[in-house]
TIRO-2110 file (N, C-alpha, C; in Angstrom, 1 decimal):
// TIRO-2110
95.0, 99.8, 42.3, N, 1, A
93.7, 100.1, 43.1, CA, 1, A
93.8, 99.0, 44.4, C, 1, A
93.5, 99.8, 44.7, N, 2, A
93.4, 99.4, 46.7, CA, 2, A
91.0, 99.5, 46.1, C, 2, A
90.5, 99.1, 47.0, N, 3, A
89.6, 99.3, 47.7, CA, 3, A
88.6, 100.4, 48.2, C, 3, A
88.0, 101.0, 48.3, N, 4, A
87.7, 101.6, 49.0, CA, 4, A
87.1, 101.3, 50.3, C, 4, A
85.9, 100.1, 50.6, N, 5, A
85.1, 100.2, 51.3, CA, 5, A
86.1, 98.2, 51.1, C, 5, A
85.0, 97.7, 52.5, N, 6, A
85.3, 96.2, 53.0, CA, 6, A
84.6, 95.6, 52.1, C, 6, A
84.1, 93.8, 52.3, N, 7, A
83.2, 93.7, 52.5, CA, 7, A
82.5, 93.7, 53.9, C, 7, A
82.9, 94.1, 55.1, N, 8, A
82.4, 93.7, 56.2, CA, 8, A
82.4, 95.1, 56.2, C, 8, A
82.0, 96.2, 55.8, N, 9, A
82.0, 97.8, 56.1, CA, 9, A
80.9, 98.1, 55.2, C, 9, A
80.4, 97.3, 53.8, N, 10, A
79.7, 97.3, 52.7, CA, 10, A
78.0, 95.8, 53.5, C, 10, A
78.8, 95.2, 54.4, N, 11, A
77.3, 94.1, 55.0, CA, 11, A
76.9, 94.7, 56.6, C, 11, A
77.4, 95.3, 57.2, N, 12, A
77.5, 96.2, 57.8, CA, 12, A
76.4, 97.5, 57.9, C, 12, A
76.7, 98.2, 56.4, N, 13, A
76.1, 99.0, 56.2, CA, 13, A
74.3, 99.0, 55.1, C, 13, A
74.3, 97.3, 55.8, N, 14, A
73.3, 97.3, 54.4, CA, 14, A
72.2, 95.5, 55.0, C, 14, A
73.5, 95.9, 57.1, N, 15, A
72.9, 94.9, 57.7, CA, 15, A
72.6, 93.1, 57.1, C, 15, A
73.4, 93.3, 56.4, N, 16, A
73.7, 91.5, 55.7, CA, 16, A
74.4, 90.4, 56.7, C, 16, A
74.0, 89.5, 56.7, N, 17, A
74.9, 87.8, 57.8, CA, 17, A
75.4, 87.4, 57.4, C, 17, A
74.6, 86.7, 55.7, N, 18, A
74.8, 85.9, 55.4, CA, 18, A
76.3, 85.9, 54.1, C, 18, A
76.5, 84.5, 54.4, N, 19, A
77.9, 84.6, 53.2, CA, 19, A
77.2, 83.6, 51.8, C, 19, A
76.0, 84.1, 51.7, N, 20, A
76.2, 83.6, 50.1, CA, 20, A
76.2, 84.4, 49.1, C, 20, A
76.0, 85.8, 49.2, N, 21, A
76.8, 86.8, 48.4, CA, 21, A
78.3, 87.7, 48.4, C, 21, A
79.0, 87.1, 49.0, N, 22, A
80.8, 87.4, 49.6, CA, 22, A
80.9, 87.6, 48.3, C, 22, A
81.2, 86.6, 47.4, N, 23, A
82.1, 86.5, 46.4, CA, 23, A
81.7, 87.7, 45.0, C, 23, A
80.1, 87.3, 44.8, N, 24, A
79.8, 88.7, 44.0, CA, 24, A
79.8, 90.2, 44.5, C, 24, A
79.8, 90.0, 45.8, N, 25, A
79.7, 91.2, 46.8, CA, 25, A
81.1, 92.2, 46.2, C, 25, A
82.2, 91.3, 46.8, N, 26, A
84.0, 91.5, 46.5, CA, 26, A
84.1, 92.0, 45.1, C, 26, A
83.4, 91.2, 44.2, N, 27, A
84.0, 91.5, 42.3, CA, 27, A
82.9, 93.4, 43.0, C, 27, A
81.9, 93.5, 42.9, N, 28, A
81.7, 94.9, 42.9, CA, 28, A
82.5, 95.4, 43.3, C, 28, A
82.6, 95.4, 44.8, N, 29, A
83.3, 96.0, 45.5, CA, 29, A
84.4, 96.6, 44.3, C, 29, A
85.6, 96.0, 44.0, N, 30, A
87.0, 95.8, 43.7, CA, 30, A
86.7, 96.6, 42.4, C, 30, A
85.0, 95.6, 41.3, N, 31, A
85.2, 96.7, 40.4, CA, 31, A
84.8, 98.5, 40.2, C, 31, A
83.6, 98.7, 41.5, N, 32, A
83.0, 99.9, 41.7, CA, 32, A
84.3, 100.9, 42.3, C, 32, A
85.0, 100.6, 42.7, N, 33, A
86.4, 100.8, 43.8, CA, 33, A
86.8, 101.9, 42.5, C, 33, A
87.5, 101.5, 41.7, N, 34, A
88.1, 101.0, 40.4, CA, 34, A
87.7, 102.3, 39.4, C, 34, A
86.0, 102.1, 39.2, N, 35, A
85.3, 103.1, 39.0, CA, 35, A
85.5, 104.5, 38.4, C, 35, A
85.3, 104.4, 40.5, N, 36, A
85.0, 105.9, 41.2, CA, 36, A
86.2, 106.8, 41.1, C, 36, A
87.8, 105.7, 41.5, N, 37, A
88.6, 106.3, 41.0, CA, 37, A
88.9, 106.6, 39.7, C, 37, A
89.1, 106.2, 39.3, N, 38, A
89.6, 106.7, 37.2, CA, 38, A
88.2, 107.6, 37.2, C, 38, A
87.6, 108.3, 37.8, N, 39, A
86.1, 108.4, 36.8, CA, 39, A
86.2, 110.2, 38.5, C, 39, A
87.2, 110.1, 38.9, N, 40, A
87.5, 111.3, 39.6, CA, 40, A
88.9, 112.0, 39.5, C, 40, A
89.8, 110.5, 39.2, N, 41, A
91.2, 110.9, 38.5, CA, 41, A
92.4, 110.8, 39.6, C, 41, A
92.2, 110.3, 40.8, N, 42, A
93.2, 110.1, 41.2, CA, 42, A
92.9, 108.4, 41.9, C, 42, A
93.9, 107.6, 43.1, N, 43, A
93.9, 106.4, 43.4, CA, 43, A
94.6, 107.3, 44.2, C, 43, A
93.4, 107.3, 45.2, N, 44, A
93.7, 107.4, 46.5, CA, 44, A
94.7, 106.8, 47.5, C, 44, A
95.2, 105.7, 47.3, N, 45, A
96.1, 105.2, 48.3, CA, 45, A
97.3, 105.4, 47.6, C, 45, A
98.6, 104.8, 49.1, N, 46, A
100.0, 105.5, 49.1, CA, 46, A
100.0, 104.6, 47.5, C, 46, A
101.4, 104.6, 46.7, N, 47, A
101.6, 103.2, 46.2, CA, 47, A
103.3, 103.2, 46.8, C, 47, A
103.5, 104.7, 46.8, N, 48, A
105.1, 104.9, 47.9, CA, 48, A
105.4, 105.2, 47.3, C, 48, A
105.0, 105.1, 44.9, N, 49, A
106.4, 105.6, 44.8, CA, 49, A
105.6, 107.6, 43.9, C, 49, A
107.0, 107.6, 43.8, N, 50, A
106.8, 109.3, 43.0, CA, 50, A
106.3, 109.4, 42.7, C, 50, A
105.8, 110.3, 42.5, N, 51, A
105.0, 111.5, 41.3, CA, 51, A
105.8, 112.3, 40.9, C, 51, A
106.1, 112.2, 40.0, N, 52, A
106.5, 113.7, 39.2, CA, 52, A
105.1, 114.9, 38.2, C, 52, A
104.9, 115.5, 39.1, N, 53, A
104.0, 116.5, 38.0, CA, 53, A
104.6, 117.5, 37.9, C, 53, A
104.4, 118.7, 36.3, N, 54, A
104.5, 119.9, 35.8, CA, 54, A
104.2, 120.6, 35.0, C, 54, A
104.3, 121.9, 35.9, N, 55, A
103.4, 123.3, 35.8, CA, 55, A
104.2, 124.2, 35.5, C, 55, A
103.4, 124.1, 34.1, N, 56, A
104.2, 125.6, 33.8, CA, 56, A
103.2, 126.8, 33.8, C, 56, A
103.3, 127.3, 34.9, N, 57, A
102.5, 129.2, 35.0, CA, 57, A
103.0, 130.4, 34.2, C, 57, A
101.7, 130.7, 33.8, N, 58, A
102.2, 132.3, 33.4, CA, 58, A
101.2, 133.4, 33.7, C, 58, A
101.7, 133.3, 34.6, N, 59, A
100.3, 134.0, 35.5, CA, 59, A
100.8, 133.9, 37.5, C, 59, A
101.1, 135.6, 37.5, N, 60, A
101.7, 135.0, 38.9, CA, 60, A
99.9, 134.7, 39.9, C, 60, A
100.5, 133.9, 40.7, N, 61, A
99.7, 133.5, 41.6, CA, 61, A
100.9, 132.3, 42.4, C, 61, A
99.2, 132.7, 44.1, N, 62, A
100.7, 132.4, 45.3, CA, 62, A
99.6, 130.8, 45.0, C, 62, A
99.2, 130.3, 44.9, N, 63, A
98.7, 128.8, 45.1, CA, 63, A
98.8, 128.2, 43.8, C, 63, A
99.6, 126.6, 44.2, N, 64, A
99.0, 126.1, 43.3, CA, 64, A
98.6, 125.0, 43.8, C, 64, A
97.8, 123.8, 42.7, N, 65, A
97.2, 122.6, 43.3, CA, 65, A
97.9, 121.2, 42.6, C, 65, A
98.9, 120.3, 43.5, N, 66, A
98.8, 119.2, 42.7, CA, 66, A
97.4, 118.4, 42.4, C, 66, A
97.5, 117.7, 41.6, N, 67, A
96.2, 116.4, 40.8, CA, 67, A
96.2, 116.0, 41.5, C, 67, A
97.2, 114.6, 42.5, N, 68, A
96.9, 113.6, 43.1, CA, 68, A
97.2, 114.3, 44.8, C, 68, A
95.9, 114.2, 45.9, N, 69, A
96.3, 114.5, 46.7, CA, 69, A
94.9, 113.5, 47.1, C, 69, A
94.8, 112.9, 49.1, N, 70, A
96.1, 113.5, 50.0, CA, 70, A
98.0, 113.9, 49.6, C, 70, A
98.2, 114.5, 50.3, N, 71, A
99.8, 114.7, 49.7, CA, 71, A
100.1, 114.3, 51.3, C, 71, A
101.7, 113.1, 51.3, N, 72, A
101.5, 112.6, 52.0, CA, 72, A
102.9, 113.2, 52.1, C, 72, A
103.9, 113.8, 50.6, N, 73, A
105.6, 114.4, 51.3, CA, 73, A
105.9, 114.8, 50.1, C, 73, A
106.5, 115.8, 50.3, N, 74, A
106.5, 116.7, 48.7, CA, 74, A
108.4, 116.9, 49.1, C, 74, A
108.3, 116.0, 48.1, N, 75, A
110.2, 115.6, 47.7, CA, 75, A
110.9, 116.6, 47.4, C, 75, A
110.9, 117.1, 46.3, N, 76, A
111.8, 118.0, 45.6, CA, 76, A
110.7, 119.3, 44.5, C, 76, A
110.9, 120.5, 44.5, N, 77, A
110.3, 121.5, 43.7, CA, 77, A
111.2, 121.8, 43.2, C, 77, A
111.3, 122.2, 42.0, N, 78, A
112.7, 122.8, 41.4, CA, 78, A
112.0, 124.2, 40.2, C, 78, A
112.7, 124.3, 39.9, N, 79, A
111.7, 126.1, 38.9, CA, 79, A
112.8, 125.4, 37.8, C, 79, A
112.3, 125.0, 36.6, N, 80, A
113.2, 125.4, 35.2, CA, 80, A
113.3, 126.5, 34.8, C, 80, A
114.1, 127.5, 34.1, N, 81, A
114.6, 127.6, 33.5, CA, 81, A
113.9, 128.3, 31.5, C, 81, A
113.2, 128.7, 31.5, N, 82, A
112.9, 128.9, 30.0, CA, 82, A
113.0, 129.8, 28.8, C, 82, A
113.6, 131.3, 29.9, N, 83, A
113.7, 132.1, 28.4, CA, 83, A
115.0, 131.0, 27.7, C, 83, A
114.3, 131.0, 26.0, N, 84, A
114.8, 131.1, 25.1, CA, 84, A
116.5, 131.1, 24.9, C, 84, A
117.7, 131.8, 26.2, N, 85, A
118.6, 132.0, 24.9, CA, 85, A
119.4, 131.6, 26.4, C, 85, A
118.6, 130.8, 27.5, N, 86, A
118.9, 129.6, 28.4, CA, 86, A
118.8, 128.4, 28.8, C, 86, A
119.3, 127.5, 28.3, N, 87, A
119.6, 126.1, 28.7, CA, 87, A
118.3, 125.5, 30.1, C, 87, A
117.7, 125.0, 28.0, N, 88, A
116.3, 124.2, 29.3, CA, 88, A
116.4, 123.9, 30.9, C, 88, A
117.4, 123.0, 31.0, N, 89, A
117.8, 122.4, 31.8, CA, 89, A
118.2, 122.3, 33.3, C, 89, A
118.5, 123.4, 32.9, N, 90, A
118.8, 124.8, 34.2, CA, 90, A
117.8, 124.8, 35.2, C, 90, A
118.0, 124.5, 36.8, N, 91, A
117.0, 124.4, 37.5, CA, 91, A
117.5, 125.5, 38.6, C, 91, A
116.3, 125.5, 39.4, N, 92, A
116.6, 125.7, 41.0, CA, 92, A
116.0, 125.1, 41.5, C, 92, A
115.9, 125.3, 43.0, N, 93, A
115.7, 124.6, 43.8, CA, 93, A
114.3, 125.7, 44.7, C, 93, A
113.4, 125.0, 45.1, N, 94, A
111.9, 125.9, 45.7, CA, 94, A
112.3, 124.8, 47.3, C, 94, A
112.3, 126.3, 48.3, N, 95, A
113.0, 125.0, 49.7, CA, 95, A
111.4, 125.1, 50.3, C, 95, A
111.8, 124.5, 51.5, N, 96, A
110.6, 123.8, 52.2, CA, 96, A
110.2, 125.5, 52.9, C, 96, A
111.2, 125.8, 53.2, N, 97, A
110.9, 127.7, 54.0, CA, 97, A
110.2, 128.3, 53.2, C, 97, A
109.9, 128.7, 51.8, N, 98, A
109.4, 129.5, 50.9, CA, 98, A
107.8, 129.0, 50.3, C, 98, A
107.2, 127.8, 50.8, N, 99, A
105.7, 127.7, 50.8, CA, 99, A
105.1, 126.7, 51.8, C, 99, A
104.2, 126.5, 52.1, N, 100, A
103.3, 125.4, 52.8, CA, 100, A
102.4, 124.9, 52.2, C, 100, A
102.8, 123.1, 52.4, N, 101, A
101.6, 122.5, 51.9, CA, 101, A
100.2, 122.1, 52.3, C, 101, A
99.2, 122.0, 52.1, N, 102, A
98.3, 121.8, 52.8, CA, 102, A
97.6, 120.9, 52.3, C, 102, A
98.1, 119.3, 53.1, N, 103, A
98.3, 118.6, 52.4, CA, 103, A
96.7, 117.6, 51.9, C, 103, A
95.5, 117.8, 52.6, N, 104, A
94.9, 117.6, 52.1, CA, 104, A
94.0, 117.8, 51.5, C, 104, A
94.5, 119.3, 51.0, N, 105, A
93.6, 119.7, 49.1, CA, 105, A
94.9, 119.6, 48.6, C, 105, A
96.0, 118.9, 48.5, N, 106, A
97.1, 119.3, 47.7, CA, 106, A
97.5, 121.0, 47.0, C, 106, A
97.7, 121.7, 47.8, N, 107, A
97.4, 123.1, 47.6, CA, 107, A
99.1, 123.3, 48.3, C, 107, A
99.6, 124.0, 47.5, N, 108, A
101.5, 124.4, 47.5, CA, 108, A
100.9, 125.8, 47.8, C, 108, A
101.1, 126.9, 48.6, N, 109, A
100.7, 128.0, 49.5, CA, 109, A
102.0, 128.5, 49.1, C, 109, A
103.0, 129.7, 48.8, N, 110, A
104.3, 130.4, 48.3, CA, 110, A
103.5, 131.3, 49.9, C, 110, A
104.8, 131.4, 50.8, N, 111, A
104.9, 132.4, 51.6, CA, 111, A
106.0, 133.5, 50.7, C, 111, A
107.4, 133.4, 50.8, N, 112, A
107.8, 133.8, 50.4, CA, 112, A
108.5, 134.8, 51.6, C, 112, A
109.6, 135.8, 51.0, N, 113, A
109.8, 136.6, 51.8, CA, 113, A
109.8, 138.4, 51.3, C, 113, A
110.1, 138.0, 50.5, N, 114, A
111.1, 139.6, 49.4, CA, 114, A
109.6, 140.2, 48.6, C, 114, A
109.6, 141.2, 48.3, N, 115, A
108.6, 140.9, 46.9, CA, 115, A
108.6, 140.3, 46.0, C, 115, A
107.2, 140.6, 45.5, N, 116, A
107.6, 139.0, 44.3, CA, 116, A
108.4, 137.5, 44.3, C, 116, A
108.9, 137.4, 45.4, N, 117, A
108.0, 136.0, 46.4, CA, 117, A
107.3, 135.7, 46.8, C, 117, A
105.8, 136.1, 46.7, N, 118, A
105.0, 135.7, 47.4, CA, 118, A
104.2, 134.9, 46.4, C, 118, A
104.6, 135.2, 45.0, N, 119, A
103.6, 134.1, 44.0, CA, 119, A
105.4, 133.4, 43.5, C, 119, A
104.4, 132.8, 43.3, N, 120, A
105.1, 131.3, 42.5, CA, 120, A
106.1, 132.1, 40.9, C, 120, A
107.1, 131.2, 40.3, N, 121, A
107.9, 131.8, 39.9, CA, 121, A
107.3, 131.3, 38.6, C, 121, A
106.5, 131.7, 37.7, N, 122, A
106.3, 132.2, 36.5, CA, 122, A
107.4, 131.6, 34.7, C, 122, A
107.4, 130.2, 35.4, N, 123, A
108.3, 129.0, 34.7, CA, 123, A
107.8, 127.8, 34.7, C, 123, A
108.5, 126.7, 33.9, N, 124, A
107.8, 125.9, 34.6, CA, 124, A
108.4, 124.8, 35.8, C, 124, A
107.5, 124.4, 36.6, N, 125, A
108.1, 124.1, 37.6, CA, 125, A
108.0, 122.3, 37.6, C, 125, A
108.5, 122.0, 38.5, N, 126, A
108.6, 120.5, 38.8, CA, 126, A
108.5, 119.7, 39.8, C, 126, A
107.6, 119.2, 40.5, N, 127, A
107.7, 119.1, 42.1, CA, 127, A
107.4, 117.3, 41.5, C, 127, A
107.9, 117.4, 42.8, N, 128, A
107.9, 115.6, 43.1, CA, 128, A
107.9, 115.2, 44.7, C, 128, A
106.4, 114.2, 44.4, N, 129, A
105.9, 114.2, 46.0, CA, 129, A
105.2, 112.7, 45.9, C, 129, A
104.9, 112.0, 47.2, N, 130, A
104.1, 111.1, 47.2, CA, 130, A
102.3, 111.6, 47.5, C, 130, A
101.5, 110.6, 47.3, N, 131, A
100.3, 111.2, 47.5, CA, 131, A
99.2, 110.0, 47.6, C, 131, A
98.1, 109.7, 48.6, N, 132, A
97.3, 108.6, 48.6, CA, 132, A
97.2, 108.7, 50.2, C, 132, A
96.2, 108.4, 50.5, N, 133, A
96.1, 107.7, 52.0, CA, 133, A
96.9, 106.7, 52.8, C, 133, A
97.6, 106.3, 53.3, N, 134, A
97.7, 105.1, 53.7, CA, 134, A
97.6, 104.4, 54.1, C, 134, A
96.6, 104.0, 54.6, N, 135, A
95.4, 103.3, 54.7, CA, 135, A
93.7, 103.8, 54.7, C, 135, A
92.8, 102.6, 55.3, N, 136, A
91.8, 102.7, 53.8, CA, 136, A
90.8, 104.0, 55.8, C, 136, A
91.5, 104.1, 56.9, N, 137, A
91.4, 105.5, 57.0, CA, 137, A
91.9, 106.9, 57.2, C, 137, A
92.1, 106.8, 55.6, N, 138, A
92.1, 108.4, 55.3, CA, 138, A
91.3, 108.4, 53.9, C, 138, A
90.4, 107.8, 53.8, N, 139, A
89.4, 107.9, 52.2, CA, 139, A
87.8, 107.9, 53.2, C, 139, A
87.3, 109.9, 52.6, N, 140, A
86.7, 110.5, 53.4, CA, 140, A
84.9, 109.6, 53.6, C, 140, A
83.9, 110.0, 54.9, N, 141, A
83.2, 109.4, 54.6, CA, 141, A
82.0, 109.5, 53.3, C, 141, A
81.9, 110.1, 52.9, N, 142, A
81.8, 110.1, 51.4, CA, 142, A
81.7, 109.8, 50.2, C, 142, A
82.9, 109.3, 50.3, N, 143, A
83.5, 109.1, 49.1, CA, 143, A
83.0, 107.6, 49.9, C, 143, A
83.0, 106.9, 50.9, N, 144, A
82.8, 105.7, 50.9, CA, 144, A
81.2, 105.0, 51.3, C, 144, A
80.7, 106.1, 51.7, N, 145, A
79.2, 105.6, 51.4, CA, 145, A
78.2, 106.4, 50.1, C, 145, A
78.8, 107.0, 49.1, N, 146, A
79.3, 106.8, 47.6, CA, 146, A
79.5, 105.8, 46.9, C, 146, A
80.5, 104.9, 47.2, N, 147, A
81.2, 103.5, 47.2, CA, 147, A
79.9, 102.0, 47.0, C, 147, A
79.6, 102.3, 48.7, N, 148, A
78.2, 101.5, 48.3, CA, 148, A
76.9, 101.6, 48.2, C, 148, A
76.7, 102.6, 47.8, N, 149, A
75.7, 103.2, 46.8, CA, 149, A
75.9, 102.6, 45.4, C, 149, A
76.7, 103.0, 45.3, N, 150, A
77.3, 102.6, 43.9, CA, 150, A
77.0, 101.4, 43.9, C, 150, A
77.5, 100.3, 44.3, N, 151, A
77.3, 98.5, 44.5, CA, 151, A
76.1, 98.4, 44.9, C, 151, A
76.0, 99.0, 45.5, N, 152, A
74.1, 98.2, 45.6, CA, 152, A
73.3, 98.5, 43.8, C, 152, A
73.9, 99.7, 43.8, N, 153, A
72.8, 100.3, 42.0, CA, 153, A
73.6, 99.2, 41.7, C, 153, A
75.3, 98.4, 41.7, N, 154, A
75.2, 97.8, 40.3, CA, 154, A
74.2, 95.8, 41.0, C, 154, A
74.6, 96.2, 41.6, N, 155, A
74.1, 94.7, 42.8, CA, 155, A
73.3, 95.0, 42.3, C, 155, A
71.6, 96.0, 42.7, N, 156, A
71.0, 95.6, 42.2, CA, 156, A
70.1, 96.0, 40.9, C, 156, A
71.3, 96.3, 40.0, N, 157, A
71.5, 96.0, 38.6, CA, 157, A
69.9, 97.3, 38.2, C, 157, A
70.2, 98.5, 38.9, N, 158, A
69.3, 99.9, 39.1, CA, 158, A
69.3, 100.5, 37.9, C, 158, A
70.9, 99.6, 37.3, N, 159, A
71.3, 101.0, 35.7, CA, 159, A
70.1, 100.3, 34.6, C, 159, A
69.2, 99.2, 34.8, N, 160, A
69.0, 99.1, 34.2, CA, 160, A
67.2, 99.6, 33.6, C, 160, A
66.7, 100.2, 32.7, N, 161, A
65.7, 101.4, 32.7, CA, 161, A
64.4, 100.8, 32.8, C, 161, A
64.1, 99.2, 32.9, N, 162, A
62.9, 98.1, 33.7, CA, 162, A
63.9, 96.5, 34.1, C, 162, A
62.9, 96.5, 34.2, N, 163, A
63.4, 95.1, 34.7, CA, 163, A
62.6, 93.4, 35.8, C, 163, A
61.8, 92.5, 35.1, N, 164, A
61.1, 91.5, 35.4, CA, 164, A
61.2, 91.0, 36.3, C, 164, A
60.4, 91.0, 37.0, N, 165, A
60.4, 89.7, 38.5, CA, 165, A
59.5, 88.6, 38.5, C, 165, A
59.7, 87.9, 38.3, N, 166, A
57.9, 86.9, 37.9, CA, 166, A
57.2, 87.6, 37.8, C, 166, A
56.8, 88.2, 36.7, N, 167, A
56.1, 87.9, 36.0, CA, 167, A
55.7, 89.5, 36.1, C, 167, A
56.2, 90.4, 37.0, N, 168, A
55.7, 91.4, 37.0, CA, 168, A
57.2, 92.8, 36.9, C, 168, A
56.9, 93.7, 36.0, N, 169, A
58.0, 94.4, 35.4, CA, 169, A
58.2, 95.8, 36.5, C, 169, A
59.0, 96.3, 36.5, N, 170, A
59.2, 97.5, 37.3, CA, 170, A
60.1, 98.6, 36.4, C, 170, A
59.4, 99.5, 36.4, N, 171, A
60.6, 101.0, 36.1, CA, 171, A
61.4, 101.9, 36.6, C, 171, A
63.0, 102.4, 36.5, N, 172, A
63.7, 102.3, 36.8, CA, 172, A
63.8, 104.0, 36.3, C, 172, A
63.5, 104.8, 37.5, N, 173, A
64.3, 106.4, 36.7, CA, 173, A
65.3, 106.5, 36.7, C, 173, A
65.9, 105.8, 37.5, N, 174, A
68.1, 106.1, 37.1, CA, 174, A
68.7, 105.1, 36.5, C, 174, A
67.5, 104.7, 35.5, N, 175, A
68.4, 104.2, 34.4, CA, 175, A
69.3, 105.2, 33.4, C, 175, A
69.2, 104.5, 32.7, N, 176, A
70.2, 105.3, 31.3, CA, 176, A
69.2, 105.9, 29.9, C, 176, A
68.0, 105.7, 29.9, N, 177, A
66.6, 106.0, 29.3, CA, 177, A
66.7, 107.7, 30.0, C, 177, A
66.6, 107.9, 31.4, N, 178, A
66.4, 109.1, 31.9, CA, 178, A
67.0, 109.8, 31.7, C, 178, A
66.2, 110.8, 30.9, N, 179, A
66.7, 111.7, 30.4, CA, 179, A
67.5, 113.0, 31.8, C, 179, A
66.8, 112.8, 33.2, N, 180, A
67.9, 113.7, 33.8, CA, 180, A
68.6, 112.8, 34.3, C, 180, A
69.1, 111.5, 34.0, N, 181, A
70.3, 111.2, 34.1, CA, 181, A
71.9, 112.2, 33.9, C, 181, A
72.9, 111.8, 34.3, N, 182, A
73.9, 112.3, 34.0, CA, 182, A
74.7, 111.4, 33.2, C, 182, A
75.4, 112.0, 32.0, N, 183, A
76.1, 111.6, 30.9, CA, 183, A
76.9, 110.2, 31.8, C, 183, A
77.5, 110.7, 32.8, N, 184, A
77.2, 108.6, 32.7, CA, 184, A
77.3, 107.6, 33.6, C, 184, A
75.0, 108.0, 33.6, N, 185, A
74.6, 106.7, 34.3, CA, 185, A
74.6, 107.0, 35.4, C, 185, A
75.4, 107.7, 36.4, N, 186, A
75.7, 107.5, 38.1, CA, 186, A
74.3, 108.2, 38.6, C, 186, A
74.0, 107.4, 39.5, N, 187, A
72.6, 108.5, 40.5, CA, 187, A
72.7, 109.9, 40.2, C, 187, A
71.8, 110.1, 40.3, N, 188, A
72.9, 111.8, 40.5, CA, 188, A
73.7, 111.9, 41.9, C, 188, A
72.4, 111.0, 43.6, N, 189, A
72.9, 111.9, 44.5, CA, 189, A
74.7, 111.2, 43.9, C, 189, A
74.9, 110.1, 43.6, N, 190, A
75.9, 109.6, 43.7, CA, 190, A
77.0, 110.4, 42.6, C, 190, A
76.4, 111.0, 41.7, N, 191, A
76.9, 112.0, 40.9, CA, 191, A
77.4, 113.2, 41.7, C, 191, A
77.2, 113.7, 42.7, N, 192, A
77.4, 115.0, 43.5, CA, 192, A
78.0, 114.8, 44.5, C, 192, A
78.3, 113.2, 44.9, N, 193, A
79.4, 113.5, 45.4, CA, 193, A
80.7, 113.4, 45.4, C, 193, A
80.6, 112.8, 44.3, N, 194, A
82.0, 112.4, 42.8, CA, 194, A
82.6, 113.6, 42.4, C, 194, A
81.2, 114.5, 42.6, N, 195, A
81.5, 115.8, 41.5, CA, 195, A
82.9, 116.2, 42.4, C, 195, A
82.3, 116.3, 43.7, N, 196, A
83.4, 116.6, 44.8, CA, 196, A
84.5, 116.6, 45.2, C, 196, A
85.1, 115.5, 44.2, N, 197, A
86.2, 114.9, 44.6, CA, 197, A
86.6, 115.0, 43.1, C, 197, A
END
């Protein structure tokens, strides 16, 4: 997985110019980027490798949502026959003229021409596609800010309930002992942003 922010972006956001913490910050940026992408269940960068996703519909719907997005390209969509009297390997393609892709949300909207064609078939559907930002310009700014805030959270050890510095003890209300803290132990403002994704 690639990093959601660069070291330069972090240092610019925090008005840091000295290189003395660069190595530590780079490790935190890499680890935090991986934590965020694991939490939201998406790799936000395009690896170029096709993704195969299987969707089994048993209800009428015009819209289906893919797990990985933004979507770069739909390679193929096939519907498999799931009736017991037929071979499950029998399938037919869904052509691009019968759906609209909303890449940012990963949504496929069925357009159809005739009655009943406006819904996706109630059958197993296999979608092959590529997804993820081509480069860091595709990363939403709110996710970049959450990454910056989470790097700072770990760098300053704000996850600890309390810490002592030069004989003085400070209590931290975002630590793991905070009853208002979510089960992930992310600070609430970061949790809210990540939950959007």
